[in-house]
LOKEMI-355293 format. One line per 8 residues: their letters; for each residue x, y, z of N, C-alpha, C, O. Coordinates in Angstrom, 2 decimals. Layout:
% residues N
a	X/Y/Z/X/Y/Z/X/Y/Z/X/Y/Z ~ ...
% end
This chain:
% residues 83
mkmeeedp	0.82/-1.18/0.00/0.00/0.00/0.00/0.87/1.25/0.00/1.85/1.35/0.73 ~ 0.49/2.16/-0.81/1.24/3.41/-0.90/0.64/4.44/0.06/-0.57/4.70/0.05 ~ 1.49/5.01/0.89/1.00/6.04/1.81/0.99/7.38/1.09/2.00/7.81/0.53 ~ -0.15/8.02/1.12/-0.27/9.32/0.47/0.00/10.43/1.49/-0.40/10.36/2.65 ~ 0.68/11.43/1.01/0.92/12.59/1.87/-0.27/13.53/1.71/-0.55/14.02/0.61 ~ -0.95/13.78/2.81/-2.13/14.63/2.76/-1.86/15.93/3.49/-1.19/15.97/4.51 ~ -2.41/17.01/2.93/-2.37/18.29/3.62/-3.50/18.31/4.62/-4.66/18.16/4.24 ~ -3.20/18.49/5.90/-4.29/18.52/6.88/-5.11/19.79/6.73/-4.58/20.86/6.46
vrfgaefg	-6.41/19.65/6.90/-7.27/20.83/6.91/-7.18/21.40/8.31/-7.52/20.72/9.28 ~ -6.74/22.63/8.43/-6.57/23.22/9.74/-7.42/24.47/9.85/-7.81/25.07/8.84 ~ -7.69/24.86/11.07/-8.46/26.08/11.29/-7.66/27.27/10.78/-6.47/27.40/11.07 ~ -8.31/28.13/10.01/-7.61/29.29/9.47/-6.61/28.90/8.40/-5.50/29.42/8.38 ~ -7.00/28.00/7.53/-6.07/27.51/6.51/-5.60/28.60/5.56/-4.68/28.38/4.77 ~ -6.23/29.76/5.61/-5.80/30.86/4.76/-4.52/31.51/5.27/-3.87/32.27/4.56 ~ -4.15/31.20/6.52/-3.00/31.85/7.15/-1.70/31.29/6.62/-1.64/30.20/6.04 ~ -0.67/32.05/6.83/0.67/31.54/6.67/1.22/31.65/5.27/0.50/31.95/4.32
pkrtehst	2.52/31.41/5.15/3.18/31.54/3.86/2.87/30.40/2.90/2.99/30.58/1.69 ~ 2.48/29.23/3.42/2.22/28.09/2.55/0.72/27.83/2.50/0.10/27.51/3.52 ~ 0.16/27.95/1.34/-1.27/27.71/1.16/-1.48/26.24/0.79/-0.84/25.73/-0.13 ~ -2.36/25.57/1.52/-2.64/24.18/1.21/-3.68/24.10/0.10/-4.32/25.10/-0.23 ~ -3.84/22.93/-0.47/-4.81/22.78/-1.56/-6.24/22.89/-1.06/-7.15/23.13/-1.86 ~ -6.46/22.72/0.24/-7.81/22.79/0.80/-8.21/24.21/1.16/-9.40/24.48/1.34 ~ -7.26/25.13/1.27/-7.60/26.50/1.65/-8.11/27.25/0.43/-7.58/27.11/-0.67 ~ -9.12/28.04/0.66/-9.73/28.75/-0.46/-9.50/30.25/-0.39/-9.77/30.94/-1.37
gvslntfk	-9.00/30.76/0.70/-8.85/32.20/0.86/-10.19/32.84/1.16/-11.17/32.14/1.42 ~ -10.24/34.15/1.14/-11.48/34.86/1.42/-11.76/35.83/0.27/-10.84/36.26/-0.43 ~ -13.03/36.15/0.09/-13.40/37.09/-0.97/-13.02/38.51/-0.55/-12.74/38.77/0.62 ~ -13.03/39.41/-1.51/-12.67/40.79/-1.22/-13.66/41.42/-0.25/-13.26/42.18/0.63 ~ -14.94/41.11/-0.40/-15.96/41.66/0.49/-15.75/41.18/1.93/-15.87/41.97/2.87 ~ -15.45/39.90/2.09/-15.17/39.36/3.43/-13.93/40.02/4.02/-13.90/40.34/5.21 ~ -12.91/40.21/3.20/-11.68/40.85/3.68/-11.96/42.28/4.14/-11.45/42.70/5.18 ~ -12.76/43.02/3.38/-13.09/44.39/3.77/-13.84/44.41/5.10/-13.59/45.26/5.95
tlvwvsni	-14.76/43.46/5.28/-15.49/43.37/6.54/-14.54/43.07/7.70/-14.64/43.68/8.76 ~ -13.62/42.13/7.49/-12.64/41.80/8.52/-11.78/43.00/8.88/-11.49/43.23/10.06 ~ -11.38/43.76/7.89/-10.55/44.94/8.14/-11.31/45.97/8.96/-10.78/46.51/9.93 ~ -12.56/46.26/8.58/-13.35/47.24/9.33/-13.58/46.82/10.77/-13.38/47.61/11.70 ~ -14.00/45.58/10.96/-14.29/45.10/12.31/-13.03/45.09/13.17/-13.06/45.53/14.32 ~ -11.93/44.61/12.62/-10.70/44.55/13.41/-10.14/45.94/13.69/-9.61/46.19/14.77 ~ -10.26/46.86/12.73/-9.77/48.22/12.98/-10.59/48.92/14.06/-10.04/49.61/14.91 ~ -11.90/48.75/14.02/-12.75/49.36/15.05/-12.47/48.73/16.41/-12.35/49.44/17.41
gglvlfal	-12.36/47.40/16.45/-12.04/46.72/17.71/-10.67/47.12/18.25/-10.51/47.34/19.45 ~ -9.69/47.22/17.36/-8.36/47.65/17.78/-8.34/49.08/18.28/-7.64/49.39/19.25 ~ -9.10/49.95/17.63/-9.18/51.34/18.06/-9.84/51.47/19.43/-9.42/52.27/20.26 ~ -10.90/50.68/19.65/-11.57/50.70/20.96/-10.61/50.23/22.06/-10.53/50.85/23.12 ~ -9.89/49.14/21.80/-8.93/48.66/22.80/-7.80/49.66/23.02/-7.34/49.83/24.15 ~ -7.36/50.31/21.96/-6.30/51.31/22.10/-6.78/52.48/22.96/-6.07/52.93/23.85 ~ -8.00/52.95/22.69/-8.55/54.06/23.49/-8.75/53.64/24.94/-8.50/54.42/25.86 ~ -9.20/52.40/25.15/-9.36/51.88/26.51/-8.01/51.82/27.22/-7.90/52.14/28.40
glelimvq	-6.97/51.40/26.48/-5.63/51.35/27.05/-5.12/52.73/27.46/-4.52/52.89/28.52 ~ -5.37/53.72/26.61/-4.97/55.09/26.97/-5.73/55.58/28.19/-5.17/56.25/29.05 ~ -7.02/55.26/28.25/-7.84/55.63/29.42/-7.28/54.99/30.69/-7.19/55.64/31.73 ~ -6.92/53.72/30.60/-6.38/53.03/31.77/-5.05/53.64/32.22/-4.80/53.78/33.41 ~ -4.22/54.01/31.26/-2.91/54.57/31.61/-3.04/55.98/32.18/-2.48/56.29/33.23 ~ -3.78/56.83/31.49/-3.84/58.25/31.87/-4.75/58.53/33.06/-4.36/59.25/33.98 ~ -5.94/57.96/33.06/-6.93/58.31/34.08/-6.88/57.37/35.27/-6.86/57.81/36.42 ~ -6.86/56.08/35.00/-6.93/55.09/36.08/-5.56/54.78/36.69/-5.49/54.14/37.74
qqfylgla	-4.49/55.22/36.04/-3.12/54.99/36.52/-2.79/53.50/36.63/-2.10/53.08/37.56 ~ -3.28/52.71/35.69/-2.98/51.27/35.63/-2.15/51.02/34.37/-2.67/50.66/33.32 ~ -0.85/51.22/34.52/0.03/51.20/33.35/0.07/49.86/32.64/-0.11/49.80/31.42 ~ 0.30/48.78/33.37/0.50/47.47/32.72/-0.78/46.95/32.07/-0.72/46.36/31.00 ~ -1.92/47.16/32.70/-3.18/46.75/32.10/-3.47/47.59/30.86/-3.96/47.08/29.85 ~ -3.18/48.87/30.93/-3.35/49.75/29.78/-2.42/49.39/28.64/-2.82/49.39/27.47 ~ -1.18/49.07/28.97/-0.22/48.65/27.95/-0.66/47.36/27.28/-0.53/47.21/26.07 ~ -1.19/46.42/28.07/-1.69/45.17/27.51/-2.86/45.43/26.56/-2.96/44.79/25.51
aivggvai	-3.74/46.36/26.92/-4.87/46.69/26.05/-4.39/47.33/24.75/-4.93/47.05/23.68 ~ -3.39/48.19/24.83/-2.85/48.83/23.62/-2.19/47.80/22.71/-2.41/47.81/21.50 ~ -1.38/46.92/23.27/-0.72/45.88/22.47/-1.77/44.95/21.85/-1.65/44.58/20.69 ~ -2.79/44.59/22.63/-3.88/43.77/22.09/-4.63/44.47/20.98/-5.00/43.84/19.99 ~ -4.86/45.76/21.13/-5.54/46.53/20.08/-4.75/46.57/18.79/-5.33/46.45/17.71 ~ -3.45/46.74/18.89/-2.61/46.75/17.70/-2.60/45.36/17.05/-2.67/45.26/15.82 ~ -2.52/44.31/17.84/-2.53/42.95/17.30/-3.85/42.66/16.59/-3.85/42.05/15.52 ~ -4.95/43.08/17.16/-6.26/42.86/16.54/-6.37/43.66/15.25/-6.93/43.17/14.27
alfpsnye	-5.86/44.88/15.24/-5.92/45.70/14.03/-5.09/45.11/12.90/-5.42/45.30/11.73 ~ -4.01/44.40/13.22/-3.15/43.79/12.19/-3.63/42.42/11.74/-3.11/41.89/10.76 ~ -4.59/41.83/12.43/-5.00/40.45/12.18/-5.41/40.15/10.74/-4.95/39.14/10.21 ~ -6.23/40.97/10.06/-6.66/40.59/8.70/-5.54/40.55/7.68/-5.74/40.00/6.60 ~ -4.38/41.11/7.97/-3.30/41.08/6.99/-2.79/39.66/6.75/-2.03/39.44/5.82 ~ -3.22/38.70/7.58/-2.80/37.31/7.40/-3.65/36.56/6.38/-3.31/35.45/5.99 ~ -4.75/37.15/5.94/-5.65/36.45/5.03/-5.22/36.62/3.59/-4.64/37.64/3.21 ~ -5.52/35.61/2.79/-5.24/35.66/1.36/-6.54/36.00/0.64/-7.56/35.34/0.84
ivg	-6.49/37.01/-0.21/-7.68/37.43/-0.96/-7.73/36.63/-2.26/-6.73/36.51/-2.97 ~ -8.89/36.08/-2.55/-9.08/35.29/-3.76/-10.01/36.04/-4.70/-11.04/36.56/-4.28 ~ -9.64/36.09/-5.96/-10.50/36.64/-7.02/-10.87/38.02/-6.81/-11.58/38.59/-7.63
% end
């Protein structure tokens, strides 16, 4: 029996430098929606982080919120746009 090498279907198969044959990417409309949602979410977390740092005097929690906001805002750049 010949063992076949199979590409595993994984969650978020659109991610990463190597696209598997099972990944389809996302449409342009879906990508635009992801960008808007992530940018708004990232902006809210960033503003919350500034509020925590300046008003509440909680530096580390505010810094974590700012870093999380930036990470969320950058998230859609991992998707591959198809067609």
